[in-house]
C-alpha positions in Angstrom: 40.6 10.0 30.3 43.9 11.0 30.3 43.8 13.7 26.9 46.9 13.5 25.9 46.2 10.0 25.0 47.3 11.3 21.0 50.0 12.6 21.8 53.7 11.5 20.1 55.6 9.4 22.9 59.0 10.5 23.5 62.0 7.5 24.4 64.6 7.5 26.4 67.4 8.5 24.6 69.9 5.8 23.8 73.0 6.7 22.6 74.8 8.2 26.2 72.6 11.2 26.4 72.6 12.9 22.0 69.2 11.5 21.7 70.0 10.7 18.6 68.3 7.5 17.8 65.6 8.5 20.2 64.9 11.4 18.2 64.5 9.8 15.1 62.2 6.9 16.6 59.9 9.7 17.6 59.4 11.2 14.6 58.9 8.2 12.6 56.4 7.4 15.6 52.7 7.9 14.3 49.7 7.2 16.2 46.4 5.1 14.1 43.5 8.3 13.5 41.3 8.5 16.5 39.7 10.7 18.0 38.8 10.2 21.7 36.5 13.4 22.5 34.2 12.6 19.3 34.2 8.9 20.6 33.3 10.3 24.2 30.7 12.9 23.0 28.7 10.2 21.2 29.0 7.2 24.2 27.5 10.5 26.3 25.2 11.6 24.0 23.7 8.5 23.6 23.4 7.7 27.2 21.2 11.7 28.2 18.8 10.7 24.6 18.7 7.2 23.4 17.3 8.0 20.2 20.6 9.1 19.2 21.6 6.4 18.8 18.9 6.2 15.6 21.2 8.2 13.9 24.4 6.0 14.0 22.9 2.6 15.3 22.8 2.1 11.2 26.3 1.4 10.2 28.0 2.6 13.8 29.5 -1.1 15.3 31.4 -1.6 18.7 34.4 -2.0 16.5 34.8 1.0 14.7 36.2 2.7 17.9 39.8 2.9 18.4 39.2 2.8 22.5 38.3 -0.9 23.7 36.8 0.5 26.8 34.7 2.4 24.5 33.7 -1.2 22.4 32.6 -2.5 25.4 30.4 0.9 26.7 28.7 0.7 22.8 27.9 -2.8 22.8 26.1 -2.9 26.3 24.0 0.9 25.6 23.4 -1.8 21.7 22.4 -4.7 23.2 20.0 -2.7 26.0 18.6 -0.7 23.3 17.6 -2.9 20.9 16.1 -5.1 23.7 14.2 -2.5 24.7 15.8 -0.9 27.4 17.0 2.3 28.5 20.5 2.5 28.6 21.7 4.8 30.8 24.9 5.1 33.9 22.5 3.8 35.9 21.3 0.0 34.0 24.6 -0.1 33.1 26.6 0.3 36.5 26.2 -3.4 36.9 27.8 -4.2 33.6 31.2 -2.3 34.7 31.8 -2.0 38.1 34.5 -4.6 38.2 35.2 -3.6 34.9 39.3 -3.8 34.4 38.8 -1.8 31.4 37.3 0.8 33.1 39.5 0.5 36.1 41.8 3.2 35.7 39.3 5.9 34.4 36.7 5.1 37.7 35.2 2.2 37.1 31.8 2.3 36.3 31.4 6.2 37.6 33.1 7.2 33.8 29.9 6.6 32.4 28.4 8.7 34.6 31.6 11.5 33.5 30.4 10.7 30.1 26.3 11.7 30.4 27.7 14.7 32.3 30.4 15.9 30.1 27.2 16.2 27.1 25.9 19.8 26.0 23.7 19.0 23.0 22.9 15.7 21.3 22.3 17.3 18.0 25.7 16.4 16.6 25.5 12.3 17.4 25.2 11.7 13.8 28.2 13.7 13.0 30.6 12.3 15.8 29.5 8.8 14.5 30.6 9.6 11.3 34.0 11.1 11.9 34.1 7.6 14.0 33.8 5.2 11.3 35.6 7.4 9.4 39.1 7.2 11.6 38.5 3.5 11.6 38.2 2.9 8.0 41.6 5.1 7.5 43.2 2.7 10.5 42.1 -0.1 8.3 43.7 1.2 5.1 47.0 1.6 7.0 46.4 -2.0 8.3 46.0 -3.6 5.0 48.3 -1.6 2.7 51.0 -2.6 6.2 49.3 -6.1 5.0 50.6 -5.8 1.3 54.2 -4.6 2.4 54.9 -7.6 4.7 53.3 -10.4 2.0 55.3 -8.9 -0.9 58.2 -9.4 0.3 57.6 -12.8 0.4 58.6 -15.0 -1.5 55.6 -18.0 -1.7 55.7 -20.3 -4.3 52.2 -21.2 -3.7 51.0 -17.2 -4.4 51.9 -15.0 -7.4 51.8 -10.9 -7.5 48.8 -11.1 -9.2 47.2 -13.3 -6.7 47.7 -10.7 -4.1 46.6 -7.8 -6.1 43.5 -9.9 -6.2 43.3 -10.2 -3.4 43.4 -6.6 -1.7 41.2 -5.7 -4.4 38.8 -7.6 -2.7 39.6 -6.2 1.1 39.5 -3.4 -0.4 36.2 -3.7 -1.3 34.9 -5.5 2.0 36.0 -1.6 3.0 34.1 0.1 1.1 31.1 -1.6 1.5 31.4 -1.8 5.1 28.8 0.5 7.2 28.1 2.7 4.2 26.5 5.5 5.9 25.2 6.8 2.0 22.3 4.3 2.1 18.8 4.4 4.2 15.6 4.6 2.6 14.6 6.8 -0.2 11.1 8.1 -0.2 8.1 6.9 -2.1 8.3 9.5 -4.3 11.7 9.6 -5.8 10.9 5.9 -6.3 7.7 6.8 -8.7 10.3 9.1 -10.3 12.4 6.9 -11.1 10.0 3.9 -12.4 7.9 7.1 -14.1 11.4 7.5 -16.4 12.0 4.0 -17.1 8.5 3.7 -18.8 8.1 7.0 -20.3 12.3 5.6 -21.8 10.5 2.1 -22.6 7.4 4.4 -24.7 9.2 6.6 -26.9 11.7 3.3 -28.3 10.1 1.5 -31.3 11.2 -1.5 -29.5 9.6 -0.5 -26.4 11.5 -2.7 -24.3 12.8 -0.7 -20.7 16.5 -2.4 -20.6 19.0 -3.5 -22.8 18.1 -5.0 -25.9 18.7 -8.4 -26.4 18.4 -7.8 -30.9 15.8 -11.0 -30.2 12.5 -9.3 -31.2 10.3 -12.5 -28.7 13.0 -12.8 -26.7 12.5 -9.0 -26.1 8.7 -9.0 -25.4 9.4 -12.0 -22.5 12.3 -10.1 -20.7 11.8 -6.6 -21.4 15.1 -6.2 -21.9 18.1 -6.9 -20.0 17.6 -4.5 -16.8 19.8 -2.4 -15.3 21.3 -4.1 -11.5 20.4 -7.7 -13.2 21.8 -11.5 -12.8 20.6 -13.8 -15.3 21.4 -17.4 -15.8 21.4 -18.3 -18.9 22.2 -22.0 -19.0 22.3 -25.3 -21.0 23.8 -28.9 -21.3 26.6 -28.5 -24.0 26.3 -28.2 -27.5 23.0 -26.4 -26.9 24.4 -23.1 -28.1 24.9 -21.4 -25.2 27.6 -19.1 -26.4 26.3 -18.8 -29.4 23.4 -17.4 -28.0 25.4 -14.9 -25.4 27.9 -13.8 -28.2 24.6 -12.5 -30.2 22.4 -11.1 -27.4 26.0 -9.3 -26.6 26.7 -7.9 -30.1 22.9 -7.0 -30.9 23.5 -4.9 -27.8 26.8 -3.3 -29.2 25.7 -2.9 -32.2 22.4 -1.2 -31.1 23.9 1.3 -29.5 26.5 2.0 -31.6 23.8 2.4 -34.6 21.3 4.6 -31.8 24.1 7.0 -30.8 23.7 5.0 -27.2 20.2 5.9 -27.0 19.3 1.5 -27.0 21.8 -1.2 -26.2 24.8 -0.7 -24.8 28.5 -0.6 -24.8 29.9 -4.7 -24.1 32.5 -6.2 -21.9 32.9 -10.2 -22.6 34.9 -12.1 -20.5 35.5 -14.6 -22.5 37.4 -17.7 -20.7 36.4 -21.3 -22.3 37.4 -19.5 -26.0 39.5 -16.9 -27.3 38.9 -14.2 -28.7 40.2 -15.1 -32.0 38.0 -17.4 -31.8 35.5 -15.7 -30.5 36.2 -13.2 -32.9 35.9 -15.4 -36.1 32.4 -16.8 -34.7 30.9 -13.3 -35.3 33.1 -12.4 -38.3 31.5 -16.0 -39.5 27.8 -14.5 -38.8 28.2 -11.0 -40.1 29.9 -11.9 -43.5 27.4 -15.4 -43.8 31.0 -17.7 -44.3 30.2 -20.9 -42.5 32.6 -20.9 -39.0 34.3 -24.0 -40.2 34.8 -23.3 -43.8 37.6 -20.6 -42.4 38.7 -22.6 -40.1 39.6 -25.5 -42.8 40.8 -22.4 -44.9 37.7 -23.5 -47.3 36.6 -20.2 -48.2 36.4 -18.4 -52.0 37.9 -15.6 -53.6 34.1 -14.0 -53.6 33.8 -15.2 -49.7 36.5 -12.0 -48.6 34.9 -8.7 -49.3 32.2 -9.9 -47.7 34.8 -10.3 -44.8 36.2 -6.3 -45.7 32.6 -5.4 -45.5 30.9 -7.3 -42.3 34.5 -5.8 -40.6 34.2 -2.8 -41.2 31.4 -2.1 -39.2 32.4 -4.6 -36.8 35.4 -2.4 -36.1 32.9 0.2 -34.7 30.8 -1.8 -32.4 31.7 -0.9 -28.6 32.2 -4.5 -28.5 35.4 -5.1 -25.9 37.0 -9.0 -25.0 39.0 -10.3 -22.8 40.1 -14.4 -23.0 41.9 -14.3 -19.4 41.6 -18.0 -18.2 40.6 -18.8 -15.1 39.5 -14.9 -13.7 38.8 -14.5 -10.1 35.6 -13.0 -9.2 37.5 -9.8 -8.0 39.4 -9.3 -11.4 35.9 -9.4 -13.3 34.9 -6.7 -11.2 37.9 -4.7 -10.9 38.7 -5.5 -14.6 34.6 -4.0 -15.3 35.4 -1.1 -13.2 38.1 0.2 -15.7 36.4 -0.8 -18.7 33.1 1.4 -17.4 35.5 4.5 -16.1 37.4 4.4 -20.0 34.7 3.3 -22.4 31.4 3.1 -20.6 29.4 -0.1 -19.5 26.2 -1.4 -20.7 26.9 -5.2 -20.0 28.8 -7.5 -18.8 28.7 -11.1 -20.1 31.0 -13.8 -18.5 31.1 -16.9 -20.8 30.5 -19.5 -18.1 30.7 -18.8 -14.3 31.9 -22.6 -13.5 35.2 -21.5 -14.9 35.7 -18.6 -12.4 37.9 -18.7 -8.8 36.6 -17.3 -6.1 38.9 -14.6 -3.6 39.8 -17.4 -1.3 43.3 -19.2 -2.0 42.6 -22.1 0.2 42.9 -25.1 -2.5 40.7 -26.7 -0.1 37.2 -24.5 -0.4 34.2 -26.3 -0.8 33.3 -25.7 -4.5 30.0 -25.5 -3.5 30.8 -22.4 -1.5 33.1 -20.8 -4.6 30.3 -21.0 -6.7 28.5 -19.3 -4.6 30.5 -16.8 -3.6 31.6 -16.1 -7.1 27.0 -15.7 -8.6 27.1 -13.2 -5.4 30.2 -11.2 -6.5 28.2 -10.9 -10.2 25.2 -9.7 -8.6 27.0 -7.3 -6.8 29.0 -6.1 -10.0 25.3 -5.7 -11.6 24.1 -3.4 -8.5 27.0 -1.2 -8.3 27.6 -0.7 -12.4 24.0 -1.0 -12.5 24.4 -2.8 -15.5 22.6 -6.0 -16.8 25.1 -9.1 -16.4 24.7 -12.2 -18.0 26.6 -15.3 -16.9 26.5 -19.0 -18.4 26.4 -22.0 -17.0 26.4 -25.3 -17.2 23.7 -28.0 -16.3 24.1 -31.3 -14.8 24.1 -34.8 -16.4 20.8 -35.4 -15.0 19.3 -34.0 -17.8 20.8 -36.7 -20.5 19.0 -39.3 -17.3 15.2 -37.9 -18.3 13.4 -38.4 -21.6 12.1 -35.5 -21.8 15.3 -33.5 -21.8 13.9 -29.9 -21.2 16.0 -28.2 -18.2 14.9 -27.5 -15.0 15.8 -25.4 -12.6 17.3 -28.7 -10.2 19.4 -28.5 -13.0 21.7 -26.3 -12.4 24.8 -27.7 -11.6 27.2 -27.5 -7.9 24.9 -24.6 -6.3 21.5 -23.4 -5.4 22.8 -20.2 -4.7 22.8 -19.5 -8.7 19.3 -19.8 -8.7 18.6 -17.7 -5.3 21.0 -15.0 -6.5 19.4 -14.6 -10.8 16.8 -12.4 -11.2 16.4 -14.3 -14.5 17.5 -18.1 -14.7 17.3 -19.1 -18.9 17.6 -22.6 -20.6 18.6 -22.8 -23.9 17.4 -26.3 -25.7 17.8 -27.4 -29.6 15.1 -30.8 -29.7 16.8 -31.0 -32.8 21.0 -31.6 -31.2 18.7 -35.4 -29.5 16.5 -35.9 -32.9 19.7 -36.1 -35.1 21.0 -38.4 -32.5 18.2 -40.9 -31.9 17.6 -41.6 -35.5 15.3 -45.0 -35.3 16.7 -48.1 -36.5 14.3 -51.1 -37.3 14.4 -53.3 -34.2 14.6 -57.3 -34.6 11.1 -57.9 -34.0 9.7 -55.2 -35.3 7.1 -55.7 -38.4 8.1 -53.0 -41.1 5.0 -51.9 -41.2 5.4 -50.6 -37.3 9.0 -49.7 -37.8 8.1 -47.6 -41.1 5.6 -46.0 -38.9 7.7 -44.6 -36.5 10.5 -44.0 -38.7 7.7 -40.8 -40.2 6.7 -39.8 -36.6 10.1 -39.3 -35.9 10.5 -37.7 -39.6 7.3 -35.8 -39.3 9.1 -34.2 -35.5 12.4 -33.6 -36.8 10.9 -31.2 -40.1 8.8 -29.6 -37.0 11.7 -28.4 -34.8 14.6 -28.2 -37.9 16.3 -25.1 -37.4 15.0 -23.8 -34.2 15.4 -23.8 -30.4 13.9 -22.6 -27.2 15.0 -20.2 -24.8 13.2 -21.7 -21.9 12.4 -18.8 -19.3 12.2 -20.9 -16.1 12.5 -17.7 -13.1 12.2 -14.5 -13.4 12.0 -11.4 -11.1 10.1 -8.9 -12.7 7.9 -10.8 -15.7 6.6 -14.3 -16.3 7.7 -17.3 -17.3 7.8 -19.5 -20.5 9.2 -20.5 -22.9 10.4 -18.2 -26.6 11.0 -20.5 -30.1 14.0 -19.1 -32.1 15.5 -19.9 -34.9 19.0 -21.6 -35.0 21.4 -21.6 -38.0 24.1 -24.2 -37.1 25.8 -23.2 -39.6 27.0 -19.4 -38.8 26.0 -20.1 -35.2 23.6 -17.7 -34.8 20.0 -17.0 -33.6 17.3 -15.3 -34.3 13.7 -14.5 -34.6 11.2 -17.5 -35.5 9.4 -16.1 -38.1 12.5 -13.9 -40.3 12.5 -15.5 -43.9 16.0 -17.6 -43.8 17.7 -18.7 -46.9 18.2 -22.7 -46.3 20.6 -23.3 -49.3 22.6 -26.1 -50.1 25.9 -25.7 -48.3 28.7 -24.0 -50.7 
């Protein structure tokens, strides 16, 4: 093959022999990054010894080659080796006898030339990494060119932020294409990591391996929230899923502050439903023990303000960051999480809630189930990439309300089975008190007074049993048992706690 293909093309002078325009064009023209010798050396090495393919077969693809002929040769070699056949100039000759891509180079005899020029197969892995690196450079040039061209266009349906997010997705996809750093890890190394995790849990008074939820019984069931895990917290409206997520996130941030980074974690909270001010009011109400409803209506006393001041001093030191940008895309969430980890560190991410996120596709008719699948895969990818737990809230379908037993099930997850599939933990929050309050018995026309009184007493007894309580139902846990954890719920301050803690149920002031 011509060794001069990488040289700059020198155009014919177009200005009466002066060559000024031609010289300028030659100076500006650049060939895309490639290394033809590396491509030839790798193909030749594999043709001589098919074991060389094992060094590159995991990450290198035919499209990573610059020369179209080399793409076709590598693809044919891969197919034969994967079938368990020998790939050499003899066995491949029939495939390329009449191949027009190889005709300028001598047809199938070019395969023999590649094999004959090989000195050693030891460097096959290095050749493959070089080819892959140059492919990434060519793709970066293409992404950059597309960014420039799209920025010049004025499309009313696509704003600048949409273009930025699309470019970020392209770069992320490119970064995860053909990762040459992956592969098997010796089991001895994995054992060291497992023992280190167990030792960390042993040294902690809470014996939690992951990020603490601040709720003793829930920590016992989950072992904390583990890095790289996607945790789905779902529930019907008014069950308290936002309150529980906020409590868990704030408990983790407080634990991080009080332990100097030994427990808990810095929290990034994406509040797509409530504003940052509303979320802060809810947290302040819980910490100062002043009803959030009274704060909103301005029905607070002079004696409450010292409580606000004392609580705000404590809250101001907590590493808790809120992003209340509406309708964020999953690409924007990933970018902002990376930025927060780089600037402040990141130990946990909360998304309230995932159905309010957008996928990265700009097609308006995208199937919603596919979009939710993309969002859950993206959240799981964020958890793995940043090595933090991601707690994502989710809605449930109305099918729950149609059943006599209102406890949620995995089948009630709304819009996509991928939520259950991608999640490491699926947890439901359920408050029977909510339903009992709306089902207070009324006397039926044909009912006797004694029968009505019995029915009312049964309702009253059950209501007393579940008053100010909630259940965290763990329906799926990849690393541990499933089951239900009973929690204390204070609706006045919208906060959860351990059930056996002494609480004051005094009159509403």
